[in-house]
ZADOKOL-823419 format. One record per residue (C-alpha): residue in three letters; y, z negated, x. Coordinates in steps of 0.2 Angstrom, whole numbers, padded with zeros to 4 digits, always signed. Each point is the difference from the previous one (the first is absolute). Example, Ala and Ser with C-alpha at 12.3 -4.5 7.8 and 13.67 -1.06 7.14 Angstrom:
<kedrens>
ALA-0022-0039+0062SER+0017+0003+0006
</kedrens>
This chain:
<kedrens>
MET+1459-0649+0574GLN+0018-0006-0001THR+0003-0014-0012ILE+0016-0006-0009LEU+0001-0018-0005GLY+0012-0001-0014ALA-0001+0018-0005GLY+0010-0001-0016GLY+0017-0004+0007VAL+0013+0013+0004ILE-0004+0000+0019GLY-0018+0001-0003VAL+0002+0015-0011GLU+0011+0009+0012LEU-0012-0004+0014ALA-0014+0007-0010LYS+0009+0016-0003ALA+0003+0002+0019LEU-0018-0005+0006PRO-0009+0017-0005GLU+0008+0008+0014TYR-0011-0011+0011THR-0015-0004-0010ASP-0009+0004-0017LYS-0008-0017+0000ILE+0013-0012-0007ARG-0005-0016-0009LEU+0013-0008-0012VAL-0002-0019-0003SER+0009-0010-0013ARG-0004-0009-0016ASN+0002+0016-0010PRO+0000+0015+0012LYS+0004+0017-0005LYS-0003+0017+0009VAL+0015+0008+0009ASN-0011+0014+0007GLU-0016+0007-0008THR-0012-0006+0013ASP+0007-0018+0001GLU-0013-0014-0001LEU+0005-0014-0012VAL-0005-0018+0004LYS+0005-0014-0012ALA+0003-0016+0009ASP+0009-0017-0001LEU+0008+0001+0017LEU+0002-0019+0000ASN-0018-0002+0001ALA-0006+0001+0018ASP-0017+0007-0004GLU+0007+0014-0011VAL+0012+0004+0015ALA-0015+0001+0012LYS-0009+0011-0012ALA+0015+0012-0002VAL+0002+0001+0018GLU-0018+0004+0005GLY-0002+0018+0006SER+0019+0002+0004SER+0007+0007+0016VAL+0018-0004-0005VAL+0006-0013-0012TYR+0017+0000-0007VAL+0008-0015-0008THR+0013+0005-0012ILE-0002-0013-0013GLY+0015-0007-0009PHE-0003-0017-0006PRO+0011-0008-0013TYR+0017-0002+0007ASN+0000-0019+0000TYR+0000-0012+0015LYS-0012-0012-0007PHE-0013+0014-0003TRP+0003+0007+0017LYS-0002-0016+0009ALA-0016-0004-0009ASN-0008+0017+0001TRP+0007+0011+0014PRO-0008-0009+0015PRO-0017-0002-0007PHE+0000+0018-0006MET+0005+0006+0017ARG-0013-0011+0008SER-0013+0008-0011VAL+0006+0018+0004ILE+0000-0004+0019ASP-0017-0007-0001ALA-0007+0014-0010CYS+0008+0013+0013LYS-0008-0009+0014LYS-0017-0001-0008HIS+0000+0018-0005ASN+0009+0007+0016ALA+0015+0007-0010LYS+0017+0003+0006LEU+0014-0009-0010VAL+0017+0007-0006PHE+0012-0013-0007PHE+0014+0006-0011ASP+0014-0013+0004ASN+0018-0003-0004ILE+0015-0008+0011TYR+0000-0017-0008MET-0005-0008+0016TYR+0015+0006+0011ASP+0014-0011+0005GLN+0015+0002-0012ASN+0012+0002+0015TYR-0008+0016+0005LEU-0001+0011-0015ASN+0013+0012+0005GLY-0011+0012+0010MET-0018-0007-0003THR-0013+0007+0012GLU-0018-0005+0004GLU+0007-0012+0013THR+0011-0010-0012PRO-0003-0019+0002ILE-0011-0008-0013ASN+0008-0015-0007PRO-0002+0000-0019PRO+0015-0008-0010SER-0009+0000-0016LYS-0016-0008-0007LYS-0008+0017-0004GLY+0005+0006+0017GLN-0010-0015+0008VAL-0015+0006-0010ARG+0002+0018+0007ALA+0002-0006+0017GLU-0016-0010-0001LEU-0010+0015-0006VAL+0007+0010+0015LYS-0005-0014+0012MET-0018+0000-0007ILE-0002+0018+0003MET+0008+0001+0017ASP-0009-0015+0007GLU-0016+0009-0004VAL+0006+0016+0008LYS+0005-0010+0016GLN-0017-0007+0001SER-0007+0018-0001LYS-0010-0006-0016LEU+0009+0012-0012THR+0008+0017+0001ALA+0015+0000-0011LEU+0018+0006-0003ILE+0015-0006-0010ALA+0009+0014-0010ARG+0017-0008-0005ALA+0013+0007-0012ALA+0017-0005-0006ASP+0003-0003-0018PHE-0006+0015-0009TYR+0005+0013-0013GLY-0008+0015-0007PRO-0007+0008-0016GLY-0011-0009-0013ILE+0003-0018+0006ALA+0008-0009-0014ASN-0003-0019-0001THR-0004-0001+0019SER+0016+0007+0008MET+0016-0011+0000PHE+0010+0016+0002THR-0008+0008-0016GLU+0002-0016-0010THR+0018-0005+0004VAL+0008+0017+0003LEU-0009+0016-0007LYS-0007-0008-0015PRO+0016-0008-0007LEU+0011+0015+0005SER-0012+0012-0009GLU+0001-0011-0016GLY+0019+0000+0001LYS+0001-0018+0006THR+0008-0008+0015ALA-0010+0000+0016ASN-0002-0016+0010TRP+0000+0000+0019MET-0006-0016+0009GLY+0013-0008+0011LYS+0015+0010+0006ALA+0000+0019-0003ASN+0010+0004+0016TYR-0015-0001+0012LYS-0012+0013+0005HIS-0018-0001-0007SER-0015+0011+0006PHE-0014+0005-0012THR-0016+0008+0005TYR-0005+0015-0011THR-0018-0004-0007PRO-0007+0017+0002ASP+0005+0000+0018ALA-0008-0018+0002GLY-0016+0007-0007LYS-0001+0015+0011ALA+0005-0010+0016THR-0013-0014-0004ALA-0014+0014-0001ILE+0006+0007+0016LEU-0001-0017+0009GLY-0017-0004-0007ASN-0007+0016+0007THR+0008-0001+0017GLU-0010-0010+0012SER+0014-0003+0012ALA+0011-0008-0013PHE-0011-0015-0002ASN+0003-0018+0007GLN+0019+0002-0002VAL+0014-0001-0013TRP+0008+0015-0008HIS+0015+0002-0011LEU-0003+0013-0013PRO+0012+0015+0000THR+0016-0004-0009ALA+0016+0010-0001GLY+0014-0006+0012ASN+0018-0004-0004PRO-0003-0008-0017PRO+0013-0001-0014THR+0008-0016-0004GLY-0004-0008-0017LYS+0015+0007-0008GLU-0004+0017+0007TRP-0018-0002-0007ILE+0006-0003-0017GLU+0013+0014+0000ARG-0013+0012+0006SER-0012-0006-0013ALA+0013+0002-0014LYS+0005+0017+0006ALA-0018+0006+0000LEU-0003-0008-0018GLY+0017+0007-0006VAL+0007-0017-0005LYS+0014-0011+0005PRO-0004-0011+0016LYS+0002-0017-0009PHE-0006-0015+0010ARG+0002-0018+0004GLU-0004-0010+0015ALA-0014-0012-0004SER+0002-0018+0007LYS-0014-0012+0002PHE+0004-0008-0017MET+0000+0017-0008LEU-0016+0005+0007LYS-0008-0016-0008ILE+0007+0006-0017ILE-0006+0018+0003GLY-0017-0007+0004ILE-0002-0006-0018PHE-0001+0018-0005ILE-0007+0009+0016PRO-0014-0011+0007ILE+0000+0007+0017MET+0018-0006+0002ARG-0004-0018-0002GLU-0007+0000+0018MET+0015+0009+0008PRO+0013-0014+0003GLU-0008-0006+0016MET+0000+0019+0006LEU+0019+0002-0003TYR+0003-0002+0018GLN-0006+0018+0002TYR+0015+0006-0011ASP+0014-0010+0008ARG+0000+0010+0016ASP-0005+0018+0006TYR-0019+0003-0002VAL-0004+0015+0011PHE-0018+0005+0004ASN-0004+0010+0015SER-0015+0012+0001ASP+0003+0009+0016LYS-0017-0005+0007PHE-0010+0009-0014GLU+0012+0015-0002GLN-0001+0004+0019ALA-0019-0004+0002PHE-0004+0011-0015GLN+0014+0012-0001PHE+0004-0006-0018THR+0016+0002-0009PRO+0003-0013-0014THR+0005+0007-0017SER+0019-0001-0001TYR+0007-0012-0013GLU+0008+0014-0009GLN-0017+0009-0002GLY-0009-0016-0004MET+0013-0003-0014LYS-0002+0017-0007GLU-0019-0002-0001ILE+0001-0016-0009ILE+0012+0006-0013LYS-0011+0016-0003ILE-0016-0009-0002ASP+0006-0016-0009TYR+0016+0003-0009GLN+0002+0019-0003ASN-0008+0001-0017ARG+0008-0016-0007
</kedrens>
């Protein structure tokens, strides 16, 4: 049995789509789980309840953590560490391997141009400090040989069907598709990598089913040579058949936008990721598994075809 904790989010869904290549025993766990594959086992659970986490993990060989808690620092600080402790304890109790889907928030802001698995950990934000704490919790157990686990790390992501959870969708694609002006956080002349969500799901499934991949960190496959913010907007506008209208959003403007787009209220402290080149390197994964990431051009075509073609 391979179990996904937080199965309703975009990464959980993409992972569930990819897992049948390896197993027909897939358990989807969330407050309101829905089948992705016909044979999926559905388990309703409050993942902030340690007893329910332990019950959900029981019988699993691999446990994937793809849950997306509300994008709010106070919630993260109060709930992520105890949740992760309950997952670690459950995996140890039931002898399950752990795969944690992670982001890059814990990386030193001075090393974002060419991020690898060896990039220094020195989180510049409060949310980054929480993420660093989670990784330390996992890897401390690994170092003591008490847990078999891996970290699967992605850049910011983009892909079809992820409105309300993707900064790129909310600030660029959605307003442009409605004839409005796009908002790019910070300066639009810097390069910015995005991981394509179907690639992330496939790659996470590969890692979870490769024994030699455990007890280390992996960057999930992400196309190289990313566009600048301005180029992202121009490509999006061209694909949508509209004019590339945009403005650069300052910290003050983000606070104003946050009144209308809740996810943006938490973005001012993350603005440092947009005032410099943000380039994510996934050579380790690509070379180990002979995997070619979806190009930005193809990824954009798929998003437009699935989400905007019939509008």
